[in-house]
C-alpha positions as CSV (number, residue, x, y, z in Angstrom):
1,M,134.8,200.1,-104.5
2,T,137.7,198.1,-104.0
3,E,137.9,195.3,-101.5
4,P,140.3,195.9,-98.5
5,M,143.3,194.0,-99.1
6,T,143.8,191.2,-96.2
7,S,146.8,189.2,-95.1
8,P,145.9,185.4,-95.6
9,P,144.0,183.5,-92.8
10,E,146.2,181.9,-90.2
11,P,146.4,178.0,-90.7
12,P,144.1,175.6,-88.7
13,P,146.9,174.4,-85.4
14,A,146.2,171.3,-86.5
15,D,148.1,171.6,-89.8
16,A,150.7,174.2,-88.6
17,A,151.5,171.5,-85.5
18,A,151.7,168.7,-88.4
19,R,154.3,171.1,-90.4
20,L,156.1,171.7,-87.2
21,A,157.0,167.9,-86.5
22,D,157.6,167.8,-90.0
23,R,160.6,169.7,-89.6
24,F,161.1,169.0,-86.2
25,E,161.9,164.7,-87.7
26,E,164.2,166.1,-90.0
27,H,166.1,166.9,-87.5
28,R,165.5,163.9,-85.1
29,G,168.9,162.2,-86.6
30,Q,171.2,164.7,-85.7
31,L,169.8,165.7,-81.9
32,R,169.5,161.8,-81.3
33,A,173.9,161.6,-82.3
34,V,174.3,165.2,-80.1
35,A,172.4,163.2,-77.1
36,Y,173.8,160.1,-77.6
37,R,177.1,161.2,-77.6
38,M,176.9,163.7,-74.5
39,L,175.0,160.8,-72.3
40,G,176.3,157.6,-73.6
41,S,173.2,155.8,-72.8
42,L,170.6,155.7,-76.1
43,A,167.3,155.3,-73.8
44,E,168.7,158.7,-72.1
45,A,169.3,160.0,-75.1
46,E,165.6,159.7,-76.7
47,D,164.6,161.0,-73.3
48,A,166.4,164.5,-74.5
49,V,164.9,164.4,-77.7
50,Q,161.4,164.1,-76.8
51,E,162.0,166.8,-74.3
52,T,163.6,168.6,-76.8
53,W,160.6,168.1,-79.2
54,L,158.2,168.9,-76.1
55,R,160.0,172.3,-76.0
56,L,159.5,173.4,-79.7
57,D,155.6,172.6,-79.5
58,R,155.5,174.8,-76.5
59,A,157.6,177.6,-78.2
60,G,156.5,177.4,-81.6
61,A,159.3,178.0,-83.9
62,D,158.7,181.9,-84.9
63,G,161.3,184.1,-85.0
64,V,163.5,181.0,-84.9
65,D,166.0,181.5,-88.2
66,N,168.4,178.9,-87.7
67,L,166.1,175.7,-86.2
68,G,168.5,173.5,-86.6
69,G,171.1,175.2,-84.3
70,W,168.1,175.9,-82.0
71,L,167.2,172.5,-81.4
72,T,170.7,171.2,-81.6
73,T,171.5,173.9,-78.6
74,V,168.1,173.0,-76.6
75,T,169.4,169.7,-77.1
76,G,172.4,170.3,-75.4
77,R,171.1,172.1,-72.8
78,I,169.0,169.1,-71.8
79,C,171.7,166.9,-71.5
80,L,174.1,169.4,-69.7
81,D,171.2,169.5,-67.1
82,L,171.0,165.3,-67.1
83,L,174.8,164.6,-66.7
84,R,175.2,167.5,-63.4
85,S,172.0,165.9,-61.9
86,R,173.6,162.3,-62.6
87,T,177.1,163.7,-60.9
88,A,174.9,165.1,-57.7
89,R,173.7,161.7,-57.8
90,R,176.4,159.8,-57.9
91,E,178.1,158.7,-54.2
92,E,181.2,157.2,-55.8
93,P,183.1,158.2,-58.9
94,M,182.1,156.5,-62.6
95,P,183.7,152.7,-62.3
96,D,186.9,152.3,-64.6
97,T,184.3,149.1,-66.1
98,F,181.4,151.1,-67.0
99,V,181.1,150.0,-70.9
100,P,178.8,152.8,-72.2
101,D,175.2,151.3,-74.1
102,P,176.5,150.3,-77.7
103,V,175.0,150.5,-81.0
104,V,175.0,146.8,-82.3
105,R,173.8,146.8,-86.3
106,A,173.7,143.7,-88.4
107,L,176.8,143.7,-90.4
108,P,176.2,146.1,-93.6
109,R,175.4,144.7,-96.8
110,T,176.5,147.4,-98.8
111,D,180.1,149.4,-99.0
112,P,181.4,149.0,-95.1
113,E,183.0,152.1,-95.4
114,Q,179.4,153.7,-95.4
115,E,179.1,152.0,-92.2
116,A,181.5,154.1,-90.4
117,L,179.5,157.8,-91.7
118,H,176.4,156.4,-89.7
119,T,174.8,159.2,-87.4
120,D,175.5,156.7,-84.2
121,S,178.6,155.4,-85.0
122,V,181.2,157.0,-82.3
123,G,183.4,154.6,-80.6
124,L,183.3,153.0,-77.2
125,A,186.5,154.2,-76.7
126,L,185.5,157.6,-76.9
127,L,182.5,157.4,-75.5
128,V,184.6,155.8,-72.2
129,V,186.5,159.0,-71.9
130,L,184.1,161.7,-72.9
131,E,182.2,159.9,-69.3
132,R,185.2,161.0,-67.3
133,L,185.0,164.3,-68.1
134,E,183.5,167.0,-66.5
135,P,179.7,168.0,-67.6
136,A,180.5,171.5,-69.3
137,E,184.2,170.0,-70.5
138,R,181.9,167.4,-72.5
139,L,179.2,169.4,-73.7
140,A,182.1,172.1,-75.2
141,F,183.7,169.4,-76.8
142,V,180.6,167.6,-78.2
143,L,178.8,170.4,-79.6
144,H,182.3,171.6,-80.8
145,D,184.6,169.0,-82.2
146,L,182.0,167.2,-83.1
147,F,179.0,169.0,-84.5
148,A,180.8,172.5,-85.0
149,V,178.7,174.0,-82.9
150,P,180.1,177.7,-82.2
151,F,181.5,178.6,-79.2
152,D,179.4,181.5,-78.9
153,D,176.3,179.3,-78.7
154,I,178.1,176.7,-76.5
155,A,179.1,180.2,-74.2
156,A,175.2,180.5,-73.6
157,I,174.5,177.1,-72.8
158,V,177.3,176.7,-69.9
159,E,177.2,180.6,-69.1
160,R,180.5,181.3,-69.5
161,T,182.5,183.5,-72.0
162,P,183.4,182.2,-75.4
163,A,186.7,182.0,-74.3
164,A,186.4,180.5,-71.4
165,T,183.9,178.0,-73.7
166,R,187.2,177.6,-75.9
167,Q,189.6,176.5,-73.0
168,L,187.2,173.8,-71.7
169,A,187.1,172.4,-75.3
170,S,190.5,172.7,-75.5
171,R,191.1,170.4,-71.9
172,A,188.8,167.7,-72.9
173,R,190.5,167.1,-76.5
174,R,193.9,166.9,-74.9
175,R,192.5,164.0,-72.5
176,V,191.0,162.4,-75.5
177,R,193.7,162.6,-77.2
178,D,195.9,161.4,-75.2
179,A,193.6,158.2,-73.8
180,T,192.2,157.5,-77.5
181,P,195.4,156.8,-80.0
182,A,194.3,156.8,-83.4
183,A,192.8,153.4,-84.1
184,D,192.5,151.5,-87.5
185,P,189.3,152.6,-89.4
186,D,189.4,150.0,-91.9
187,L,186.7,147.5,-90.6
188,G,188.3,144.4,-92.3
189,R,191.9,145.0,-90.5
190,Q,189.3,145.2,-87.4
191,R,187.6,141.4,-88.2
192,A,190.9,140.5,-88.9
193,A,191.9,140.9,-85.5
194,L,188.8,140.3,-83.7
195,D,188.3,136.4,-85.5
196,A,192.5,135.8,-84.8
197,F,191.1,136.6,-81.2
198,L,188.0,134.2,-81.3
199,A,190.0,131.7,-82.9
200,A,193.0,131.9,-79.9
201,S,190.2,131.8,-77.4
202,R,188.4,129.3,-78.3
203,A,191.7,127.2,-78.8
204,G,193.0,128.2,-75.0
205,D,196.3,129.0,-77.3
206,F,198.3,131.8,-74.8
207,E,200.7,132.0,-77.4
208,A,198.6,133.4,-80.4
209,L,196.8,135.9,-77.9
210,L,199.8,137.5,-76.7
211,A,200.5,137.4,-81.0
212,V,197.0,139.5,-81.5
213,L,196.6,141.8,-78.4
214,H,199.2,145.0,-77.9
215,P,201.3,144.5,-74.9
216,D,199.2,147.8,-73.7
217,V,195.4,146.1,-74.1
218,V,192.7,147.0,-71.9
219,L,190.2,144.7,-70.9
220,R,186.6,146.3,-69.8
221,A,184.0,143.8,-69.1
222,D,181.2,145.5,-67.5
223,A,178.6,142.6,-65.9
224,G,176.9,144.3,-63.8
225,A,177.8,144.8,-59.6
226,G,180.6,142.9,-58.3
227,L,180.9,140.9,-61.9
228,S,182.6,143.5,-63.5
229,R,186.9,143.7,-64.1
230,L,189.4,145.7,-65.5
231,V,192.1,144.2,-66.8
232,R,195.2,145.3,-68.1
233,G,198.3,144.3,-70.4
234,A,198.4,141.4,-72.8
235,R,199.7,138.8,-71.3
236,T,196.7,140.0,-68.0
237,V,194.2,139.6,-70.6
238,A,195.8,136.1,-71.8
239,E,195.5,134.7,-68.7
240,Q,191.9,136.0,-67.5
241,A,190.5,133.9,-70.6
242,R,187.6,133.5,-68.4
243,L,186.6,136.8,-69.0
244,Y,185.5,136.1,-72.4
245,Q,185.8,132.3,-72.7
246,R,182.0,132.1,-72.7
247,T,182.0,134.3,-75.7
248,A,184.5,132.2,-77.5
249,T,182.2,129.3,-77.0
250,A,178.4,130.5,-77.3
251,E,177.1,131.0,-80.6
252,A,179.3,134.4,-81.7
253,R,177.7,136.6,-84.5
254,P,179.9,138.9,-86.1
255,V,178.2,142.4,-86.0
256,T,179.2,146.4,-86.3
257,V,179.2,147.8,-82.6
258,N,179.6,151.3,-82.8
259,G,180.3,150.9,-86.7
260,A,183.5,148.8,-85.2
261,A,183.7,145.1,-85.2
262,G,182.0,143.1,-82.8
263,L,180.4,140.3,-81.4
264,L,176.8,139.8,-79.9
265,A,177.4,136.2,-78.5
266,V,173.9,134.5,-78.5
267,R,173.2,131.3,-76.0
268,A,169.5,129.5,-76.2
269,G,168.5,132.5,-78.6
270,R,169.2,135.4,-75.8
271,P,172.0,138.0,-76.1
272,E,174.7,136.9,-73.8
273,S,177.3,139.7,-74.2
274,V,178.2,142.5,-76.7
275,L,182.0,142.4,-77.7
276,T,183.7,144.9,-79.9
277,V,187.7,145.9,-80.0
278,T,189.4,149.0,-81.0
279,V,192.9,148.2,-83.2
280,V,196.2,149.4,-84.0
281,D,198.5,148.3,-86.4
282,G,196.8,144.9,-86.6
283,R,196.7,144.2,-82.8
284,I,193.5,144.8,-80.3
285,T,194.3,147.7,-78.1
286,G,191.2,147.9,-76.5
287,L,188.2,145.4,-75.3
288,Y,185.0,146.4,-74.1
289,I,182.4,143.6,-73.5
290,L,178.8,144.2,-71.8
291,A,177.4,141.6,-70.5
292,D,175.0,143.4,-68.3
293,P,171.6,141.7,-68.2
294,E,169.6,144.1,-67.2
295,R,171.4,146.6,-69.7
296,L,171.4,143.6,-72.6
297,A,167.7,143.1,-72.2
298,R,167.0,147.0,-72.9
299,L,169.6,147.6,-76.3
300,E,167.8,147.7,-79.8
301,L,169.5,144.6,-81.2
302,P,169.7,142.2,-84.4
303,D,167.1,140.2,-85.4
304,L,168.5,136.7,-83.1
305,D,166.1,134.3,-85.6
306,T,168.5,135.5,-88.4
């Protein structure tokens, strides 16, 4: 008498949970990148990724053919809800001085070009523009243009037709294109412009500042309530040297900020500000300074003792 055929026993729940967790970790970096671009906040991005894991843990992956796509969609939906909630709570428009959370890293010891490929390397200039988009526009642009998610999938998240979703992304794309002219991606040329700016600041050399600043340069200095400034135009930025004078006189440590040339200003062993620039044709078109002590304290910064 032959033994009846039996299916393999189900794996112990603990083993199944461990395998599911391992599969999730394979996608964590991508999900964090999606959430950061959606939210502009490192802490909120981590929260969104954790919520994605909790939903996967509850639902399981049975019947999911493309886990990466499923996770990206779930993360997008969570971020959209957060953006809508943020918009509903906000009594006043986002201030023009707002600078999103920067990703600050020590200078790369390998090929600098590889730094631009890092999953977190999205410029602050783009993040500033994304903050001005409607939540659904931001979702459509980020998921489609930056992560190649099909419009059919995005449409299900925003509860619109694929054609309407395509229009959301198109409007967002135009606003991004109009507000963020093509910047020089070369880290060496960015560094040269930033070094020239720093030297002119330290020397108080007004003409040298004008030489390195684009005529239409915009300076955003986010230093917290009552202290933030938005300054436009090369002469005005140069005249307002006090906004970055402390950066120039503090110990300014070269870093990368979202993959671009930047400075971490340190005084008495404490971070005082993070600065980065956008550069076009050798001149600085955008200066972004985060000097809010509370927000700086929450950032993961390079080791200040090295």
